[in-house]
Biotite code that builds the C-alpha atoms (Angstrom):
import biotite.structure as struc

atoms = struc.array([
    struc.Atom([0.000, 0.000, 0.000], chain_id="A", res_id=1, res_name="MET", atom_name="CA", element="C"),
    struc.Atom([1.767, 3.072, -1.299], chain_id="A", res_id=2, res_name="ASN", atom_name="CA", element="C"),
    struc.Atom([-0.853, 5.690, -0.424], chain_id="A", res_id=3, res_name="ALA", atom_name="CA", element="C"),
    struc.Atom([0.089, 7.919, 2.498], chain_id="A", res_id=4, res_name="GLU", atom_name="CA", element="C"),
    struc.Atom([-2.431, 9.822, 4.563], chain_id="A", res_id=5, res_name="ILE", atom_name="CA", element="C"),
    struc.Atom([-1.168, 13.204, 5.794], chain_id="A", res_id=6, res_name="SER", atom_name="CA", element="C"),
    struc.Atom([-2.656, 15.336, 8.522], chain_id="A", res_id=7, res_name="PHE", atom_name="CA", element="C"),
    struc.Atom([-3.050, 18.313, 6.195], chain_id="A", res_id=8, res_name="ILE", atom_name="CA", element="C"),
    struc.Atom([-4.741, 16.163, 3.568], chain_id="A", res_id=9, res_name="GLY", atom_name="CA", element="C"),
    struc.Atom([-7.176, 14.706, 6.087], chain_id="A", res_id=10, res_name="LEU", atom_name="CA", element="C"),
    struc.Atom([-7.931, 18.158, 7.458], chain_id="A", res_id=11, res_name="PHE", atom_name="CA", element="C"),
    struc.Atom([-8.700, 19.508, 4.000], chain_id="A", res_id=12, res_name="LEU", atom_name="CA", element="C"),
    struc.Atom([-10.950, 16.533, 3.229], chain_id="A", res_id=13, res_name="GLN", atom_name="CA", element="C"),
    struc.Atom([-12.848, 16.767, 6.506], chain_id="A", res_id=14, res_name="ALA", atom_name="CA", element="C"),
    struc.Atom([-16.322, 18.212, 6.756], chain_id="A", res_id=15, res_name="SER", atom_name="CA", element="C"),
    struc.Atom([-16.811, 21.824, 7.818], chain_id="A", res_id=16, res_name="LEU", atom_name="CA", element="C"),
    struc.Atom([-17.882, 20.884, 11.333], chain_id="A", res_id=17, res_name="LEU", atom_name="CA", element="C"),
    struc.Atom([-14.902, 18.556, 11.875], chain_id="A", res_id=18, res_name="VAL", atom_name="CA", element="C"),
    struc.Atom([-12.587, 21.303, 10.604], chain_id="A", res_id=19, res_name="LYS", atom_name="CA", element="C"),
    struc.Atom([-14.130, 23.697, 13.117], chain_id="A", res_id=20, res_name="PHE", atom_name="CA", element="C"),
    struc.Atom([-13.597, 21.147, 15.906], chain_id="A", res_id=21, res_name="VAL", atom_name="CA", element="C"),
    struc.Atom([-9.952, 20.674, 14.914], chain_id="A", res_id=22, res_name="MET", atom_name="CA", element="C"),
    struc.Atom([-9.302, 24.418, 14.776], chain_id="A", res_id=23, res_name="LEU", atom_name="CA", element="C"),
    struc.Atom([-11.012, 24.856, 18.151], chain_id="A", res_id=24, res_name="THR", atom_name="CA", element="C"),
    struc.Atom([-8.822, 22.177, 19.716], chain_id="A", res_id=25, res_name="LEU", atom_name="CA", element="C"),
    struc.Atom([-5.702, 23.683, 18.150], chain_id="A", res_id=26, res_name="LEU", atom_name="CA", element="C"),
    struc.Atom([-6.645, 27.075, 19.626], chain_id="A", res_id=27, res_name="THR", atom_name="CA", element="C"),
    struc.Atom([-7.272, 25.523, 23.052], chain_id="A", res_id=28, res_name="LEU", atom_name="CA", element="C"),
    struc.Atom([-3.898, 23.787, 22.897], chain_id="A", res_id=29, res_name="SER", atom_name="CA", element="C"),
    struc.Atom([-2.102, 27.065, 22.072], chain_id="A", res_id=30, res_name="ILE", atom_name="CA", element="C"),
    struc.Atom([-3.948, 28.882, 24.883], chain_id="A", res_id=31, res_name="VAL", atom_name="CA", element="C"),
    struc.Atom([-3.140, 26.041, 27.281], chain_id="A", res_id=32, res_name="SER", atom_name="CA", element="C"),
    struc.Atom([0.585, 26.180, 26.545], chain_id="A", res_id=33, res_name="TRP", atom_name="CA", element="C"),
    struc.Atom([0.554, 29.968, 26.910], chain_id="A", res_id=34, res_name="GLY", atom_name="CA", element="C"),
    struc.Atom([-1.026, 29.651, 30.360], chain_id="A", res_id=35, res_name="VAL", atom_name="CA", element="C"),
    struc.Atom([1.385, 26.841, 31.313], chain_id="A", res_id=36, res_name="ILE", atom_name="CA", element="C"),
    struc.Atom([4.462, 28.909, 30.470], chain_id="A", res_id=37, res_name="LEU", atom_name="CA", element="C"),
    struc.Atom([3.071, 32.020, 32.175], chain_id="A", res_id=38, res_name="GLN", atom_name="CA", element="C"),
    struc.Atom([2.063, 30.197, 35.391], chain_id="A", res_id=39, res_name="ARG", atom_name="CA", element="C"),
    struc.Atom([5.382, 28.347, 35.473], chain_id="A", res_id=40, res_name="ARG", atom_name="CA", element="C"),
    struc.Atom([7.207, 31.675, 35.459], chain_id="A", res_id=41, res_name="ARG", atom_name="CA", element="C"),
    struc.Atom([4.924, 33.312, 38.043], chain_id="A", res_id=42, res_name="VAL", atom_name="CA", element="C"),
    struc.Atom([4.967, 30.416, 40.520], chain_id="A", res_id=43, res_name="LEU", atom_name="CA", element="C"),
    struc.Atom([8.701, 29.907, 40.114], chain_id="A", res_id=44, res_name="GLY", atom_name="CA", element="C"),
    struc.Atom([9.267, 33.578, 40.888], chain_id="A", res_id=45, res_name="GLU", atom_name="CA", element="C"),
    struc.Atom([6.946, 33.329, 43.910], chain_id="A", res_id=46, res_name="ALA", atom_name="CA", element="C"),
    struc.Atom([8.933, 30.393, 45.323], chain_id="A", res_id=47, res_name="ARG", atom_name="CA", element="C"),
    struc.Atom([12.249, 32.192, 44.848], chain_id="A", res_id=48, res_name="ARG", atom_name="CA", element="C"),
    struc.Atom([10.947, 35.408, 46.416], chain_id="A", res_id=49, res_name="ASN", atom_name="CA", element="C"),
    struc.Atom([9.539, 33.514, 49.405], chain_id="A", res_id=50, res_name="ALA", atom_name="CA", element="C"),
    struc.Atom([12.843, 31.749, 50.035], chain_id="A", res_id=51, res_name="ALA", atom_name="CA", element="C"),
    struc.Atom([14.769, 35.020, 49.669], chain_id="A", res_id=52, res_name="LYS", atom_name="CA", element="C"),
    struc.Atom([12.412, 36.884, 52.000], chain_id="A", res_id=53, res_name="PHE", atom_name="CA", element="C"),
    struc.Atom([12.482, 34.212, 54.732], chain_id="A", res_id=54, res_name="GLU", atom_name="CA", element="C"),
    struc.Atom([16.261, 34.058, 54.603], chain_id="A", res_id=55, res_name="GLU", atom_name="CA", element="C"),
    struc.Atom([16.499, 37.787, 55.263], chain_id="A", res_id=56, res_name="LYS", atom_name="CA", element="C"),
    struc.Atom([13.610, 37.900, 57.737], chain_id="A", res_id=57, res_name="PHE", atom_name="CA", element="C"),
    struc.Atom([15.067, 35.203, 59.973], chain_id="A", res_id=58, res_name="TRP", atom_name="CA", element="C"),
    struc.Atom([18.601, 36.593, 59.744], chain_id="A", res_id=59, res_name="SER", atom_name="CA", element="C"),
    struc.Atom([17.896, 38.885, 62.706], chain_id="A", res_id=60, res_name="GLY", atom_name="CA", element="C"),
    struc.Atom([17.235, 42.044, 60.708], chain_id="A", res_id=61, res_name="VAL", atom_name="CA", element="C"),
    struc.Atom([15.608, 44.946, 62.541], chain_id="A", res_id=62, res_name="ASP", atom_name="CA", element="C"),
    struc.Atom([11.895, 44.743, 61.688], chain_id="A", res_id=63, res_name="LEU", atom_name="CA", element="C"),
    struc.Atom([11.354, 48.511, 61.654], chain_id="A", res_id=64, res_name="ASN", atom_name="CA", element="C"),
    struc.Atom([14.169, 49.075, 59.171], chain_id="A", res_id=65, res_name="LYS", atom_name="CA", element="C"),
    struc.Atom([13.068, 46.054, 57.151], chain_id="A", res_id=66, res_name="PHE", atom_name="CA", element="C"),
    struc.Atom([9.527, 47.411, 56.977], chain_id="A", res_id=67, res_name="TYR", atom_name="CA", element="C"),
    struc.Atom([10.714, 50.853, 55.888], chain_id="A", res_id=68, res_name="GLN", atom_name="CA", element="C"),
    struc.Atom([12.895, 49.269, 53.210], chain_id="A", res_id=69, res_name="GLU", atom_name="CA", element="C"),
    struc.Atom([10.088, 47.173, 51.782], chain_id="A", res_id=70, res_name="LEU", atom_name="CA", element="C"),
    struc.Atom([7.378, 49.838, 51.988], chain_id="A", res_id=71, res_name="SER", atom_name="CA", element="C"),
    struc.Atom([9.635, 52.311, 50.136], chain_id="A", res_id=72, res_name="ALA", atom_name="CA", element="C"),
    struc.Atom([9.844, 50.099, 47.045], chain_id="A", res_id=73, res_name="ARG", atom_name="CA", element="C"),
    struc.Atom([8.381, 51.673, 43.937], chain_id="A", res_id=74, res_name="GLN", atom_name="CA", element="C"),
    struc.Atom([7.394, 48.360, 42.332], chain_id="A", res_id=75, res_name="ASP", atom_name="CA", element="C"),
    struc.Atom([5.318, 47.279, 45.328], chain_id="A", res_id=76, res_name="GLY", atom_name="CA", element="C"),
    struc.Atom([5.462, 44.069, 47.338], chain_id="A", res_id=77, res_name="ASN", atom_name="CA", element="C"),
    struc.Atom([4.306, 40.542, 46.628], chain_id="A", res_id=78, res_name="ALA", atom_name="CA", element="C"),
    struc.Atom([4.042, 37.249, 48.471], chain_id="A", res_id=79, res_name="GLY", atom_name="CA", element="C"),
    struc.Atom([5.392, 37.197, 52.007], chain_id="A", res_id=80, res_name="MET", atom_name="CA", element="C"),
    struc.Atom([6.663, 40.739, 51.595], chain_id="A", res_id=81, res_name="GLU", atom_name="CA", element="C"),
    struc.Atom([3.107, 41.963, 51.094], chain_id="A", res_id=82, res_name="SER", atom_name="CA", element="C"),
    struc.Atom([1.881, 40.040, 54.145], chain_id="A", res_id=83, res_name="MET", atom_name="CA", element="C"),
    struc.Atom([4.712, 41.375, 56.286], chain_id="A", res_id=84, res_name="PHE", atom_name="CA", element="C"),
    struc.Atom([4.189, 44.987, 55.187], chain_id="A", res_id=85, res_name="VAL", atom_name="CA", element="C"),
    struc.Atom([0.418, 44.908, 55.675], chain_id="A", res_id=86, res_name="SER", atom_name="CA", element="C"),
    struc.Atom([0.656, 43.169, 59.060], chain_id="A", res_id=87, res_name="GLY", atom_name="CA", element="C"),
    struc.Atom([3.413, 45.390, 60.424], chain_id="A", res_id=88, res_name="PHE", atom_name="CA", element="C"),
    struc.Atom([1.725, 48.537, 59.099], chain_id="A", res_id=89, res_name="LYS", atom_name="CA", element="C"),
    struc.Atom([-1.515, 47.697, 60.900], chain_id="A", res_id=90, res_name="GLU", atom_name="CA", element="C"),
    struc.Atom([0.412, 46.740, 64.032], chain_id="A", res_id=91, res_name="TYR", atom_name="CA", element="C"),
    struc.Atom([2.274, 50.062, 64.052], chain_id="A", res_id=92, res_name="ALA", atom_name="CA", element="C"),
    struc.Atom([-0.940, 52.032, 63.445], chain_id="A", res_id=93, res_name="ARG", atom_name="CA", element="C"),
    struc.Atom([-2.882, 50.348, 66.243], chain_id="A", res_id=94, res_name="LEU", atom_name="CA", element="C"),
    struc.Atom([0.092, 50.501, 68.583], chain_id="A", res_id=95, res_name="ASN", atom_name="CA", element="C"),
    struc.Atom([0.062, 54.292, 68.372], chain_id="A", res_id=96, res_name="LYS", atom_name="CA", element="C"),
    struc.Atom([-3.463, 54.577, 69.775], chain_id="A", res_id=97, res_name="THR", atom_name="CA", element="C"),
    struc.Atom([-4.038, 55.574, 73.358], chain_id="A", res_id=98, res_name="SER", atom_name="CA", element="C"),
    struc.Atom([-5.639, 52.267, 74.388], chain_id="A", res_id=99, res_name="HIS", atom_name="CA", element="C"),
    struc.Atom([-2.967, 49.923, 73.018], chain_id="A", res_id=100, res_name="ARG", atom_name="CA", element="C"),
    struc.Atom([-4.890, 46.745, 73.879], chain_id="A", res_id=101, res_name="VAL", atom_name="CA", element="C"),
    struc.Atom([-2.691, 43.811, 72.777], chain_id="A", res_id=102, res_name="PRO", atom_name="CA", element="C"),
    struc.Atom([-5.673, 41.665, 71.754], chain_id="A", res_id=103, res_name="GLU", atom_name="CA", element="C"),
    struc.Atom([-7.081, 44.412, 69.516], chain_id="A", res_id=104, res_name="ALA", atom_name="CA", element="C"),
    struc.Atom([-3.660, 45.080, 68.018], chain_id="A", res_id=105, res_name="ILE", atom_name="CA", element="C"),
    struc.Atom([-3.145, 41.399, 67.226], chain_id="A", res_id=106, res_name="MET", atom_name="CA", element="C"),
    struc.Atom([-6.626, 40.988, 65.746], chain_id="A", res_id=107, res_name="ASP", atom_name="CA", element="C"),
    struc.Atom([-6.085, 43.959, 63.454], chain_id="A", res_id=108, res_name="GLY", atom_name="CA", element="C"),
    struc.Atom([-2.659, 42.903, 62.235], chain_id="A", res_id=109, res_name="SER", atom_name="CA", element="C"),
    struc.Atom([-3.816, 39.299, 61.739], chain_id="A", res_id=110, res_name="TYR", atom_name="CA", element="C"),
    struc.Atom([-6.804, 40.408, 59.656], chain_id="A", res_id=111, res_name="ARG", atom_name="CA", element="C"),
    struc.Atom([-4.550, 42.606, 57.537], chain_id="A", res_id=112, res_name="ALA", atom_name="CA", element="C"),
    struc.Atom([-2.204, 39.697, 56.838], chain_id="A", res_id=113, res_name="MET", atom_name="CA", element="C"),
    struc.Atom([-5.145, 37.394, 56.137], chain_id="A", res_id=114, res_name="ARG", atom_name="CA", element="C"),
    struc.Atom([-6.497, 39.797, 53.515], chain_id="A", res_id=115, res_name="ILE", atom_name="CA", element="C"),
    struc.Atom([-3.057, 40.048, 51.953], chain_id="A", res_id=116, res_name="SER", atom_name="CA", element="C"),
    struc.Atom([-2.797, 36.245, 51.905], chain_id="A", res_id=117, res_name="LEU", atom_name="CA", element="C"),
    struc.Atom([-6.140, 35.970, 50.096], chain_id="A", res_id=118, res_name="SER", atom_name="CA", element="C"),
    struc.Atom([-5.002, 38.465, 47.461], chain_id="A", res_id=119, res_name="LYS", atom_name="CA", element="C"),
    struc.Atom([-1.733, 36.592, 46.900], chain_id="A", res_id=120, res_name="GLU", atom_name="CA", element="C"),
    struc.Atom([-3.554, 33.268, 46.527], chain_id="A", res_id=121, res_name="LEU", atom_name="CA", element="C"),
    struc.Atom([-5.923, 34.844, 44.029], chain_id="A", res_id=122, res_name="GLU", atom_name="CA", element="C"),
    struc.Atom([-2.940, 36.009, 41.969], chain_id="A", res_id=123, res_name="LYS", atom_name="CA", element="C"),
    struc.Atom([-1.293, 32.582, 42.027], chain_id="A", res_id=124, res_name="MET", atom_name="CA", element="C"),
    struc.Atom([-4.490, 30.764, 41.069], chain_id="A", res_id=125, res_name="GLU", atom_name="CA", element="C"),
    struc.Atom([-5.168, 33.025, 38.084], chain_id="A", res_id=126, res_name="THR", atom_name="CA", element="C"),
    struc.Atom([-5.929, 31.003, 34.902], chain_id="A", res_id=127, res_name="HIS", atom_name="CA", element="C"),
    struc.Atom([-5.715, 27.653, 36.716], chain_id="A", res_id=128, res_name="LEU", atom_name="CA", element="C"),
    struc.Atom([-9.475, 27.092, 36.288], chain_id="A", res_id=129, res_name="PRO", atom_name="CA", element="C"),
    struc.Atom([-8.963, 27.674, 32.550], chain_id="A", res_id=130, res_name="LEU", atom_name="CA", element="C"),
    struc.Atom([-6.396, 24.852, 32.465], chain_id="A", res_id=131, res_name="LEU", atom_name="CA", element="C"),
    struc.Atom([-8.818, 22.591, 34.304], chain_id="A", res_id=132, res_name="ALA", atom_name="CA", element="C"),
    struc.Atom([-11.595, 23.446, 31.832], chain_id="A", res_id=133, res_name="THR", atom_name="CA", element="C"),
    struc.Atom([-9.396, 22.762, 28.812], chain_id="A", res_id=134, res_name="ILE", atom_name="CA", element="C"),
    struc.Atom([-8.192, 19.490, 30.312], chain_id="A", res_id=135, res_name="GLY", atom_name="CA", element="C"),
    struc.Atom([-11.705, 18.256, 31.072], chain_id="A", res_id=136, res_name="SER", atom_name="CA", element="C"),
    struc.Atom([-13.562, 19.395, 27.936], chain_id="A", res_id=137, res_name="THR", atom_name="CA", element="C"),
    struc.Atom([-11.028, 18.909, 25.120], chain_id="A", res_id=138, res_name="SER", atom_name="CA", element="C"),
    struc.Atom([-11.434, 15.094, 24.912], chain_id="A", res_id=139, res_name="PRO", atom_name="CA", element="C"),
    struc.Atom([-15.210, 15.497, 24.638], chain_id="A", res_id=140, res_name="TYR", atom_name="CA", element="C"),
    struc.Atom([-14.882, 18.137, 21.938], chain_id="A", res_id=141, res_name="ILE", atom_name="CA", element="C"),
    struc.Atom([-12.544, 15.817, 20.028], chain_id="A", res_id=142, res_name="GLY", atom_name="CA", element="C"),
    struc.Atom([-14.914, 12.895, 20.548], chain_id="A", res_id=143, res_name="LEU", atom_name="CA", element="C"),
    struc.Atom([-17.777, 14.953, 19.165], chain_id="A", res_id=144, res_name="PHE", atom_name="CA", element="C"),
    struc.Atom([-15.753, 15.626, 16.021], chain_id="A", res_id=145, res_name="GLY", atom_name="CA", element="C"),
    struc.Atom([-14.897, 11.930, 15.754], chain_id="A", res_id=146, res_name="THR", atom_name="CA", element="C"),
    struc.Atom([-18.511, 10.799, 16.084], chain_id="A", res_id=147, res_name="VAL", atom_name="CA", element="C"),
    struc.Atom([-19.628, 13.320, 13.504], chain_id="A", res_id=148, res_name="TRP", atom_name="CA", element="C"),
    struc.Atom([-16.876, 12.350, 11.074], chain_id="A", res_id=149, res_name="GLY", atom_name="CA", element="C"),
    struc.Atom([-17.510, 8.600, 11.403], chain_id="A", res_id=150, res_name="ILE", atom_name="CA", element="C"),
    struc.Atom([-21.235, 9.189, 10.969], chain_id="A", res_id=151, res_name="MET", atom_name="CA", element="C"),
    struc.Atom([-20.613, 11.059, 7.711], chain_id="A", res_id=152, res_name="ASN", atom_name="CA", element="C"),
    struc.Atom([-18.199, 8.337, 6.551], chain_id="A", res_id=153, res_name="ALA", atom_name="CA", element="C"),
    struc.Atom([-20.787, 5.593, 7.063], chain_id="A", res_id=154, res_name="PHE", atom_name="CA", element="C"),
    struc.Atom([-23.518, 7.677, 5.431], chain_id="A", res_id=155, res_name="ILE", atom_name="CA", element="C"),
    struc.Atom([-21.302, 8.098, 2.380], chain_id="A", res_id=156, res_name="ALA", atom_name="CA", element="C"),
    struc.Atom([-20.430, 4.396, 2.518], chain_id="A", res_id=157, res_name="LEU", atom_name="CA", element="C"),
    struc.Atom([-24.100, 3.433, 2.520], chain_id="A", res_id=158, res_name="GLY", atom_name="CA", element="C"),
    struc.Atom([-24.625, 5.260, -0.767], chain_id="A", res_id=159, res_name="ALA", atom_name="CA", element="C"),
    struc.Atom([-22.078, 3.016, -2.517], chain_id="A", res_id=160, res_name="VAL", atom_name="CA", element="C"),
    struc.Atom([-22.941, -0.494, -3.654], chain_id="A", res_id=161, res_name="GLN", atom_name="CA", element="C"),
    struc.Atom([-19.450, -2.002, -3.631], chain_id="A", res_id=162, res_name="ASN", atom_name="CA", element="C"),
    struc.Atom([-17.800, -0.639, -0.466], chain_id="A", res_id=163, res_name="ALA", atom_name="CA", element="C"),
    struc.Atom([-14.119, -1.263, 0.207], chain_id="A", res_id=164, res_name="THR", atom_name="CA", element="C"),
    struc.Atom([-11.780, -0.510, 3.109], chain_id="A", res_id=165, res_name="LEU", atom_name="CA", element="C"),
    struc.Atom([-9.901, 2.004, 0.960], chain_id="A", res_id=166, res_name="ALA", atom_name="CA", element="C"),
    struc.Atom([-13.100, 4.010, 0.596], chain_id="A", res_id=167, res_name="MET", atom_name="CA", element="C"),
    struc.Atom([-13.967, 4.192, 4.286], chain_id="A", res_id=168, res_name="VAL", atom_name="CA", element="C"),
    struc.Atom([-10.463, 4.438, 5.780], chain_id="A", res_id=169, res_name="ALA", atom_name="CA", element="C"),
    struc.Atom([-9.796, 8.140, 4.972], chain_id="A", res_id=170, res_name="PRO", atom_name="CA", element="C"),
    struc.Atom([-13.128, 9.197, 6.483], chain_id="A", res_id=171, res_name="GLY", atom_name="CA", element="C"),
    struc.Atom([-12.530, 7.250, 9.693], chain_id="A", res_id=172, res_name="ILE", atom_name="CA", element="C"),
    struc.Atom([-8.931, 8.490, 9.880], chain_id="A", res_id=173, res_name="ALA", atom_name="CA", element="C"),
    struc.Atom([-9.939, 12.134, 9.586], chain_id="A", res_id=174, res_name="GLU", atom_name="CA", element="C"),
    struc.Atom([-12.550, 11.566, 12.277], chain_id="A", res_id=175, res_name="ALA", atom_name="CA", element="C"),
    struc.Atom([-10.093, 9.940, 14.671], chain_id="A", res_id=176, res_name="LEU", atom_name="CA", element="C"),
    struc.Atom([-7.683, 12.849, 14.293], chain_id="A", res_id=177, res_name="ILE", atom_name="CA", element="C"),
    struc.Atom([-10.207, 14.998, 16.185], chain_id="A", res_id=178, res_name="ALA", atom_name="CA", element="C"),
    struc.Atom([-9.972, 12.657, 19.178], chain_id="A", res_id=179, res_name="THR", atom_name="CA", element="C"),
    struc.Atom([-6.171, 12.682, 18.961], chain_id="A", res_id=180, res_name="ALA", atom_name="CA", element="C"),
    struc.Atom([-6.138, 16.480, 18.940], chain_id="A", res_id=181, res_name="MET", atom_name="CA", element="C"),
    struc.Atom([-8.487, 16.533, 21.920], chain_id="A", res_id=182, res_name="GLY", atom_name="CA", element="C"),
    struc.Atom([-6.092, 14.339, 23.890], chain_id="A", res_id=183, res_name="LEU", atom_name="CA", element="C"),
    struc.Atom([-3.139, 16.429, 22.687], chain_id="A", res_id=184, res_name="PHE", atom_name="CA", element="C"),
    struc.Atom([-4.784, 19.544, 24.161], chain_id="A", res_id=185, res_name="ALA", atom_name="CA", element="C"),
    struc.Atom([-6.076, 17.870, 27.336], chain_id="A", res_id=186, res_name="ALA", atom_name="CA", element="C"),
    struc.Atom([-3.096, 15.863, 28.605], chain_id="A", res_id=187, res_name="ILE", atom_name="CA", element="C"),
    struc.Atom([-0.610, 18.773, 29.075], chain_id="A", res_id=188, res_name="PRO", atom_name="CA", element="C"),
    struc.Atom([-3.381, 20.919, 30.586], chain_id="A", res_id=189, res_name="ALA", atom_name="CA", element="C"),
    struc.Atom([-4.311, 18.266, 33.168], chain_id="A", res_id=190, res_name="VAL", atom_name="CA", element="C"),
    struc.Atom([-0.683, 17.555, 34.093], chain_id="A", res_id=191, res_name="ILE", atom_name="CA", element="C"),
    struc.Atom([0.116, 21.269, 34.420], chain_id="A", res_id=192, res_name="ALA", atom_name="CA", element="C"),
    struc.Atom([-3.041, 21.966, 36.451], chain_id="A", res_id=193, res_name="TYR", atom_name="CA", element="C"),
    struc.Atom([-2.233, 19.226, 38.958], chain_id="A", res_id=194, res_name="ASN", atom_name="CA", element="C"),
    struc.Atom([1.377, 20.362, 39.235], chain_id="A", res_id=195, res_name="ARG", atom_name="CA", element="C"),
    struc.Atom([0.534, 24.038, 39.642], chain_id="A", res_id=196, res_name="PHE", atom_name="CA", element="C"),
    struc.Atom([-2.240, 23.292, 42.148], chain_id="A", res_id=197, res_name="SER", atom_name="CA", element="C"),
    struc.Atom([0.277, 21.388, 44.272], chain_id="A", res_id=198, res_name="THR", atom_name="CA", element="C"),
    struc.Atom([2.743, 24.276, 44.076], chain_id="A", res_id=199, res_name="GLN", atom_name="CA", element="C"),
    struc.Atom([0.045, 26.775, 45.077], chain_id="A", res_id=200, res_name="VAL", atom_name="CA", element="C"),
    struc.Atom([-0.910, 24.611, 48.061], chain_id="A", res_id=201, res_name="GLU", atom_name="CA", element="C"),
    struc.Atom([2.729, 24.456, 49.189], chain_id="A", res_id=202, res_name="LYS", atom_name="CA", element="C"),
    struc.Atom([3.101, 28.218, 48.857], chain_id="A", res_id=203, res_name="LEU", atom_name="CA", element="C"),
    struc.Atom([-0.153, 28.755, 50.726], chain_id="A", res_id=204, res_name="GLU", atom_name="CA", element="C"),
    struc.Atom([1.121, 26.567, 53.550], chain_id="A", res_id=205, res_name="MET", atom_name="CA", element="C"),
    struc.Atom([4.417, 28.448, 53.636], chain_id="A", res_id=206, res_name="ALA", atom_name="CA", element="C"),
    struc.Atom([2.583, 31.791, 53.710], chain_id="A", res_id=207, res_name="TYR", atom_name="CA", element="C"),
    struc.Atom([0.238, 30.592, 56.465], chain_id="A", res_id=208, res_name="ALA", atom_name="CA", element="C"),
    struc.Atom([3.157, 29.329, 58.555], chain_id="A", res_id=209, res_name="ASN", atom_name="CA", element="C"),
    struc.Atom([4.933, 32.654, 58.182], chain_id="A", res_id=210, res_name="PHE", atom_name="CA", element="C"),
    struc.Atom([1.758, 34.493, 59.166], chain_id="A", res_id=211, res_name="MET", atom_name="CA", element="C"),
    struc.Atom([1.445, 32.452, 62.365], chain_id="A", res_id=212, res_name="GLU", atom_name="CA", element="C"),
    struc.Atom([5.133, 32.871, 63.236], chain_id="A", res_id=213, res_name="GLU", atom_name="CA", element="C"),
    struc.Atom([5.087, 36.590, 62.535], chain_id="A", res_id=214, res_name="PHE", atom_name="CA", element="C"),
    struc.Atom([1.883, 36.948, 64.599], chain_id="A", res_id=215, res_name="SER", atom_name="CA", element="C"),
    struc.Atom([3.692, 35.309, 67.522], chain_id="A", res_id=216, res_name="SER", atom_name="CA", element="C"),
    struc.Atom([6.512, 37.824, 67.212], chain_id="A", res_id=217, res_name="ILE", atom_name="CA", element="C"),
    struc.Atom([4.074, 40.734, 67.122], chain_id="A", res_id=218, res_name="LEU", atom_name="CA", element="C"),
    struc.Atom([2.151, 39.234, 70.038], chain_id="A", res_id=219, res_name="HIS", atom_name="CA", element="C"),
    struc.Atom([5.257, 39.182, 72.222], chain_id="A", res_id=220, res_name="ARG", atom_name="CA", element="C"),
    struc.Atom([6.167, 42.694, 71.106], chain_id="A", res_id=221, res_name="GLN", atom_name="CA", element="C"),
    struc.Atom([2.675, 44.023, 71.868], chain_id="A", res_id=222, res_name="ALA", atom_name="CA", element="C"),
    struc.Atom([2.740, 42.733, 75.449], chain_id="A", res_id=223, res_name="TYR", atom_name="CA", element="C"),
    struc.Atom([6.316, 43.927, 75.860], chain_id="A", res_id=224, res_name="SER", atom_name="CA", element="C"),
    struc.Atom([5.326, 47.441, 74.784], chain_id="A", res_id=225, res_name="ASP", atom_name="CA", element="C"),
    struc.Atom([2.367, 47.405, 77.152], chain_id="A", res_id=226, res_name="ARG", atom_name="CA", element="C"),
    struc.Atom([4.599, 46.356, 80.067], chain_id="A", res_id=227, res_name="THR", atom_name="CA", element="C"),
    struc.Atom([7.081, 49.116, 79.316], chain_id="A", res_id=228, res_name="GLU", atom_name="CA", element="C"),
    struc.Atom([4.254, 51.627, 79.105], chain_id="A", res_id=229, res_name="ALA", atom_name="CA", element="C"),
])
């Protein structure tokens, strides 16, 4: 058998609906890879920044100077830096009041860090639902194209008296390509979604641990300031 079936040839021979399905899956695959590369960069940068921040934070640096240094940045703060700045800012503001109740100070600073944590998680989880959607729906879109293509192939086959395998094979092949493209778009999206979700969970745990540890430091400082007063 010398005849070769190419992807381009099968695409050109496919029905209009199957062509639309293939183009849709190709678009979803391109979008998926764009999101994968962008999230990989963002989460990698978040991990590096968290490690760098913790190294400096636990090195014994003066917290007041550290806060002034971070709050003076023109490009803003992200990750643990944002949580530290928001928590320390609220702590310093409440600590200047006349009442200076440690419990109220701690509640305020903890809420500020919690809000900052929620914002950081929202940033890290951006586009992850899109990956999940592409991973879950692409196989079904491809299967729809396959079913439609095979249905048209058998309809055309029924109109011929002497049917042969050579007549039906191209139609079935072009239909099966839709399923293959659906899997091609879905598999990387599912793998990347699971990997990125795990990384976000680890970062969330690291942020939450820092928030608790920093709250303990502020708690001791609040009672120390009250004793001195």
